[in-house]
C-alpha positions as CSV (number, residue, x, y, z in Angstrom):
1,M,-0.1,0.1,-0.1
2,P,1.6,3.4,-0.9
3,R,2.1,6.0,1.5
4,I,2.4,9.8,1.0
5,V,4.1,12.3,3.4
6,T,3.6,16.0,3.4
7,Y,6.2,18.0,5.4
8,N,6.8,21.7,5.9
9,V,10.6,21.5,7.0
10,H,11.3,25.0,7.9
11,S,14.7,25.0,6.1
12,C,15.5,22.0,8.2
13,I,15.9,24.3,11.4
14,G,14.2,22.9,14.2
15,T,12.5,24.3,17.1
16,D,15.7,24.2,19.0
17,R,17.1,26.6,16.1
18,R,19.6,24.2,15.1
19,H,20.2,23.4,11.3
20,A,19.7,19.7,11.1
21,P,18.5,18.0,7.8
22,E,19.5,14.8,8.9
23,R,16.7,15.0,11.5
24,I,14.2,15.6,8.8
25,A,15.5,12.5,7.1
26,E,15.4,10.6,10.3
27,V,11.8,11.6,10.7
28,L,11.0,10.6,7.2
29,A,13.1,7.2,7.3
30,A,11.0,6.1,10.4
31,L,7.6,6.5,8.4
32,E,8.9,4.9,5.2
33,P,7.0,6.8,2.8
34,D,6.8,6.1,-1.2
35,I,6.1,9.5,-1.9
36,V,7.3,12.8,0.0
37,A,6.0,16.4,-0.5
38,L,8.5,18.8,1.1
39,Q,8.0,22.7,1.5
40,E,10.5,25.3,2.8
41,L,13.7,23.9,1.3
42,D,17.2,25.6,1.1
43,V,19.8,25.3,-1.6
44,G,23.0,26.9,-1.6
45,R,22.1,29.3,1.1
46,A,24.4,30.7,3.5
47,R,22.2,30.3,6.5
48,S,22.0,26.3,6.0
49,G,25.7,25.9,5.0
50,G,25.2,25.8,1.3
51,V,23.9,22.4,1.2
52,H,21.1,21.3,-1.2
53,Q,18.7,20.2,1.4
54,A,16.4,18.3,-0.8
55,E,19.2,16.1,-2.5
56,L,20.8,15.4,1.0
57,I,17.5,14.1,2.3
58,A,16.7,12.2,-0.8
59,Q,19.9,10.6,-0.8
60,R,19.8,9.4,2.8
61,L,16.3,8.2,2.1
62,G,17.5,6.5,-1.2
63,M,14.7,8.2,-3.3
64,S,14.7,10.3,-6.5
65,M,14.2,13.9,-6.3
66,L,12.4,16.6,-8.1
67,F,13.0,20.3,-6.8
68,H,11.5,23.7,-7.8
69,P,12.7,27.1,-6.4
70,A,9.9,29.5,-5.5
71,V,12.6,31.9,-4.6
72,T,16.2,32.4,-6.4
73,V,18.6,35.3,-5.4
74,L,22.1,35.0,-7.0
75,E,23.2,31.4,-6.1
76,E,20.7,31.0,-3.3
77,Q,17.2,29.2,-3.8
78,Y,14.2,28.4,-1.6
79,G,11.3,26.2,-2.4
80,D,9.6,22.8,-2.6
81,A,10.5,19.2,-3.4
82,I,8.8,15.9,-4.3
83,L,10.7,12.7,-3.3
84,S,9.7,9.1,-4.6
85,T,10.9,5.6,-4.4
86,L,8.5,5.1,-7.2
87,P,9.1,5.7,-11.0
88,C,8.7,9.5,-11.2
89,R,8.8,12.4,-13.9
90,L,8.6,16.0,-13.8
91,V,5.5,17.3,-15.5
92,R,5.4,21.0,-14.4
93,A,7.2,23.4,-12.3
94,S,6.4,27.1,-12.1
95,P,5.5,29.9,-9.9
96,L,1.9,30.9,-8.6
97,P,0.5,34.3,-8.9
98,G,1.2,36.7,-6.5
99,P,-0.4,39.6,-4.6
100,A,-1.2,43.1,-6.0
101,R,1.9,45.4,-6.8
102,G,3.1,47.1,-3.7
103,L,3.1,44.2,-1.4
104,F,6.5,42.6,-0.7
105,L,5.5,38.9,-0.1
106,E,7.5,35.7,-0.5
107,P,7.0,34.3,-4.1
108,R,5.0,30.9,-4.4
109,G,5.3,28.2,-6.6
110,A,3.9,24.6,-7.4
111,L,5.8,21.3,-8.5
112,W,3.9,18.6,-10.5
113,A,5.2,15.1,-10.9
114,E,3.8,11.9,-12.4
115,I,4.5,8.9,-10.5
116,S,3.7,5.3,-11.4
117,V,1.7,3.5,-8.6
118,A,1.0,-0.4,-9.2
119,G,1.7,0.3,-13.0
120,R,-0.9,3.2,-13.3
121,P,-0.1,7.2,-13.4
122,L,-0.6,9.2,-10.3
123,Q,-0.4,12.9,-10.5
124,V,1.1,14.4,-7.4
125,I,1.2,18.5,-7.1
126,N,3.2,19.9,-4.1
127,T,2.6,23.5,-3.3
128,H,3.2,26.1,-0.5
129,L,0.5,29.2,-0.5
130,G,0.9,32.5,0.8
131,L,0.2,33.9,4.2
132,L,-2.6,36.5,3.0
133,G,-6.1,35.2,2.4
134,A,-6.4,37.1,-0.8
135,E,-3.0,35.7,-1.8
136,R,-4.2,32.1,-1.2
137,L,-7.5,32.4,-3.0
138,L,-5.4,33.7,-6.2
139,Q,-3.1,31.0,-5.9
140,S,-5.8,28.1,-5.2
141,H,-7.8,29.6,-8.3
142,A,-4.5,29.1,-10.5
143,L,-4.2,25.5,-9.1
144,L,-7.9,24.5,-10.0
145,G,-7.3,26.2,-13.5
146,P,-6.2,24.9,-17.0
147,D,-2.3,25.0,-16.1
148,W,-2.6,22.5,-13.1
149,L,-5.6,20.5,-11.9
150,G,-7.7,21.6,-15.0
151,H,-5.0,20.6,-17.3
152,P,-6.0,17.8,-19.7
153,N,-3.0,15.7,-18.8
154,C,-3.8,16.0,-15.1
155,Q,-6.1,13.1,-15.1
156,P,-7.2,11.1,-12.0
157,P,-6.0,9.8,-9.8
158,L,-4.3,12.8,-8.4
159,I,-3.0,14.1,-5.2
160,L,-2.6,17.8,-4.2
161,A,-0.2,18.2,-1.2
162,G,1.4,20.9,0.8
163,D,1.2,23.4,3.2
164,F,-1.7,25.7,2.5
165,N,-1.6,28.2,5.4
166,A,-5.4,27.3,5.3
167,P,-7.6,26.1,8.2
168,S,-10.4,24.4,7.6
169,A,-12.7,27.4,8.2
170,S,-10.8,29.5,5.7
171,A,-12.1,30.4,2.4
172,T,-9.1,28.7,0.4
173,F,-9.7,25.5,2.2
174,R,-13.6,25.6,1.4
175,R,-12.9,26.2,-2.3
176,L,-10.7,23.3,-2.7
177,R,-13.0,21.1,-0.8
178,R,-15.8,22.1,-3.5
179,H,-13.5,20.6,-6.4
180,L,-11.7,17.9,-4.4
181,H,-11.8,15.2,-1.5
182,E,-9.4,16.0,1.7
183,A,-7.7,13.2,3.4
184,Q,-8.7,14.3,6.8
185,G,-12.2,14.7,6.0
186,S,-12.4,11.0,5.1
187,Q,-12.0,9.8,8.6
188,P,-13.9,10.0,11.6
189,G,-13.2,12.3,14.5
190,R,-12.0,16.1,14.4
191,R,-9.2,17.2,11.8
192,L,-5.8,17.0,13.6
193,P,-3.5,19.9,13.6
194,T,-0.2,20.3,12.2
195,F,1.2,23.6,13.3
196,P,3.1,24.6,15.4
197,S,4.8,21.3,16.1
198,R,5.4,21.8,19.9
199,M,1.7,22.6,20.6
200,P,-0.4,22.2,17.5
201,I,-3.6,24.2,17.2
202,M,-4.0,24.6,13.3
203,A,-4.5,22.3,10.5
204,L,-2.3,24.2,7.8
205,D,-1.0,21.0,6.0
206,H,-3.2,18.9,3.8
207,L,-3.6,16.2,1.3
208,F,-6.3,16.6,-1.3
209,Y,-7.2,14.0,-3.8
210,R,-9.6,13.2,-6.9
211,G,-10.6,10.0,-8.6
212,P,-10.2,6.4,-7.5
213,V,-8.0,7.1,-4.4
214,A,-8.9,5.1,-1.3
215,V,-7.7,6.7,2.1
216,E,-6.8,3.5,4.2
217,R,-5.3,5.5,6.9
218,V,-4.5,9.4,7.7
219,S,-2.4,10.5,10.7
220,V,-0.4,13.6,11.9
221,V,2.9,12.4,13.4
222,R,3.6,13.8,16.7
223,T,6.8,12.8,18.6
224,K,9.5,13.8,20.5
225,L,11.7,14.1,17.1
226,T,8.9,15.7,15.0
227,R,8.2,18.2,17.8
228,L,11.9,19.4,17.5
229,A,12.8,18.8,13.8
230,S,10.7,21.5,12.2
231,D,7.8,23.8,13.2
232,H,5.4,22.0,11.5
233,L,4.3,18.0,11.9
234,P,4.4,15.8,8.9
235,L,1.0,14.6,7.6
236,V,0.8,11.0,6.4
237,M,-1.7,9.0,4.3
238,D,-1.9,5.5,3.3
239,F,-3.7,5.0,0.2
240,Q,-4.7,2.5,-2.7
241,V,-5.4,3.9,-6.3
242,G,-8.0,1.6,-8.4
243,D,-9.8,1.8,-11.6
244,L,-13.4,2.8,-10.2
245,P,-14.5,6.3,-11.5
246,D,-15.0,9.1,-8.9
247,P,-18.7,9.9,-8.6
248,A,-17.9,13.5,-7.8
249,E,-15.9,13.9,-10.7
250,A,-18.6,15.5,-12.6
251,D,-18.5,18.4,-10.1
252,H,-14.9,19.2,-10.8
253,P,-13.2,21.7,-13.0
254,T,-12.4,21.0,-16.7
255,A,-9.5,22.5,-18.7
256,S,-10.0,24.7,-21.4
257,G,-7.3,26.6,-23.3
258,A,-4.6,24.8,-21.4
259,A,-1.1,25.9,-21.2
260,P,1.4,23.5,-22.7
261,V,3.1,21.3,-20.1
262,L,6.4,21.8,-18.9
263,S,8.2,18.4,-19.0
264,G,11.4,17.2,-17.8
């Protein structure tokens, strides 16, 4: 049964303020994931010793890696990655729309990979949305549009993972739930929070899906190590993919005027 983890690693700087990508790798190794969506990774940045954090973590786990820099300043980069033990190819990696002029906010982006699960393609998109509500609505609208989830090549089964900075009461979360199923919503009980890791009170990290994806188990991993390794907790989903059509598929957006796929 495949397992996916979404995890904001906070530049591998723990709640003790120590830079330790090996702790992130240790957290993930214990979870034995097949697919990992990581946010807030440094590449070549002075504050993190100039290392390629996604590459280092992937090597320790024996996984392939795709990285997209949402921010590039000279030789330094900061962004998101998808790691996989399964056959994986890059489909698209590009920025998401930002706020109106005059607001200086961190650029955001998304990364789309096609991953072979049990011999069939699974579309996985990893993202990290902005801090302002209006910004997140703009970015979620783009993700639902023809360049991403509405693209003709983004056929179910698919998973949208990441740090959405959007609790369940937010307009962004409600918009995405109108078009996609959500992992924690498929399980009984309350939605488990993922932030802040020492005393979590908000569910900001989510796994959305569409199509024949059966959620077997979803959990938030709260241990001594995860409370230390990052300011977010990892969200884990065990799932299966099948051939049955999604009854809610008719309510989901379709692509029109889609942009060309950026392949890698």
